[in-house]
One Martini backbone bead per residue (centre of mass of N, CA, C, O) as a GRO file, in nm:
protein
   89
    1UNK     BB    1   1.761   0.585   1.048
    2UNK     BB    2   1.681   0.415   0.773
    3UNK     BB    3   1.756   0.249   0.466
    4UNK     BB    4   1.465   0.259   0.431
    5UNK     BB    5   1.233   0.366   0.210
    6UNK     BB    6   0.932   0.478   0.096
    7UNK     BB    7   0.975   0.347  -0.182
    8UNK     BB    8   1.012   0.064  -0.079
    9UNK     BB    9   0.737   0.037   0.053
   10UNK     BB   10   0.571   0.101  -0.202
   11UNK     BB   11   0.686  -0.137  -0.365
   12UNK     BB   12   0.575  -0.363  -0.191
   13UNK     BB   13   0.280  -0.279  -0.223
   14UNK     BB   14   0.274  -0.305  -0.532
   15UNK     BB   15   0.318  -0.608  -0.543
   16UNK     BB   16   0.058  -0.680  -0.393
   17UNK     BB   17  -0.132  -0.528  -0.583
   18UNK     BB   18  -0.067  -0.678  -0.839
   19UNK     BB   19  -0.165  -0.956  -0.740
   20UNK     BB   20  -0.452  -0.867  -0.669
   21UNK     BB   21  -0.537  -0.774  -0.957
   22UNK     BB   22  -0.501  -1.048  -1.099
   23UNK     BB   23  -0.738  -1.179  -0.931
   24UNK     BB   24  -0.973  -0.943  -0.906
   25UNK     BB   25  -0.993  -0.724  -1.149
   26UNK     BB   26  -0.944  -0.448  -1.072
   27UNK     BB   27  -0.965  -0.128  -1.245
   28UNK     BB   28  -0.876   0.070  -1.016
   29UNK     BB   29  -0.675   0.216  -0.796
   30UNK     BB   30  -0.872   0.292  -0.574
   31UNK     BB   31  -1.013   0.013  -0.556
   32UNK     BB   32  -0.764  -0.161  -0.508
   33UNK     BB   33  -0.667  -0.037  -0.246
   34UNK     BB   34  -0.931  -0.059  -0.086
   35UNK     BB   35  -0.972  -0.368  -0.121
   36UNK     BB   36  -0.708  -0.461   0.005
   37UNK     BB   37  -0.746  -0.335   0.279
   38UNK     BB   38  -1.014  -0.473   0.341
   39UNK     BB   39  -0.905  -0.767   0.320
   40UNK     BB   40  -0.699  -0.734   0.548
   41UNK     BB   41  -0.917  -0.674   0.762
   42UNK     BB   42  -1.061  -0.943   0.740
   43UNK     BB   43  -0.822  -1.112   0.824
   44UNK     BB   44  -0.774  -0.982   1.099
   45UNK     BB   45  -1.057  -1.031   1.216
   46UNK     BB   46  -1.044  -1.349   1.186
   47UNK     BB   47  -0.789  -1.331   1.410
   48UNK     BB   48  -0.881  -1.105   1.639
   49UNK     BB   49  -0.823  -0.829   1.539
   50UNK     BB   50  -0.811  -0.483   1.575
   51UNK     BB   51  -0.892  -0.273   1.318
   52UNK     BB   52  -0.878   0.005   1.452
   53UNK     BB   53  -0.594  -0.017   1.561
   54UNK     BB   54  -0.453  -0.085   1.294
   55UNK     BB   55  -0.525   0.179   1.144
   56UNK     BB   56  -0.390   0.368   1.346
   57UNK     BB   57  -0.109   0.241   1.332
   58UNK     BB   58  -0.063   0.283   1.028
   59UNK     BB   59  -0.096   0.591   1.021
   60UNK     BB   60   0.131   0.647   1.225
   61UNK     BB   61   0.362   0.510   1.071
   62UNK     BB   62   0.347   0.682   0.821
   63UNK     BB   63   0.401   0.954   0.953
   64UNK     BB   64   0.679   0.879   1.064
   65UNK     BB   65   0.812   0.798   0.792
   66UNK     BB   66   0.775   1.071   0.653
   67UNK     BB   67   0.947   1.229   0.873
   68UNK     BB   68   1.221   1.025   0.887
   69UNK     BB   69   1.231   0.929   0.587
   70UNK     BB   70   1.323   0.871   0.288
   71UNK     BB   71   1.181   0.861  -0.022
   72UNK     BB   72   1.334   0.818  -0.271
   73UNK     BB   73   1.231   0.646  -0.574
   74UNK     BB   74   0.917   0.735  -0.640
   75UNK     BB   75   0.904   0.763  -0.949
   76UNK     BB   76   0.948   0.463  -1.013
   77UNK     BB   77   0.699   0.360  -0.867
   78UNK     BB   78   0.492   0.533  -1.028
   79UNK     BB   79   0.556   0.410  -1.300
   80UNK     BB   80   0.467   0.122  -1.220
   81UNK     BB   81   0.179   0.199  -1.143
   82UNK     BB   82   0.102   0.301  -1.436
   83UNK     BB   83   0.126   0.019  -1.562
   84UNK     BB   84  -0.123  -0.095  -1.405
   85UNK     BB   85  -0.265   0.220  -1.428
   86UNK     BB   86  -0.283   0.406  -1.708
   87UNK     BB   87  -0.573   0.570  -1.643
   88UNK     BB   88  -0.443   0.676  -1.343
   89UNK     BB   89  -0.290   0.991  -1.356
   0.00000   0.00000   0.00000
């Protein structure tokens, strides 16, 4: 088991999402997450990576991390998320 928690991982993703929202001006949490994932897949595809394998790998890694690692302070991450999207509670 790693010292890195799922809240740490979610916090890193939130930092990337925050920067993405500042540039893209996406209005809702659902659209922002979906658009960022889509844009990452465009980037991967343009580099010749198989996006279907990447999405399966990511889903598998998430499932493993949920099963193996501590959640950490997810409430703090969610509070920060709501600062970015206050209307998406």
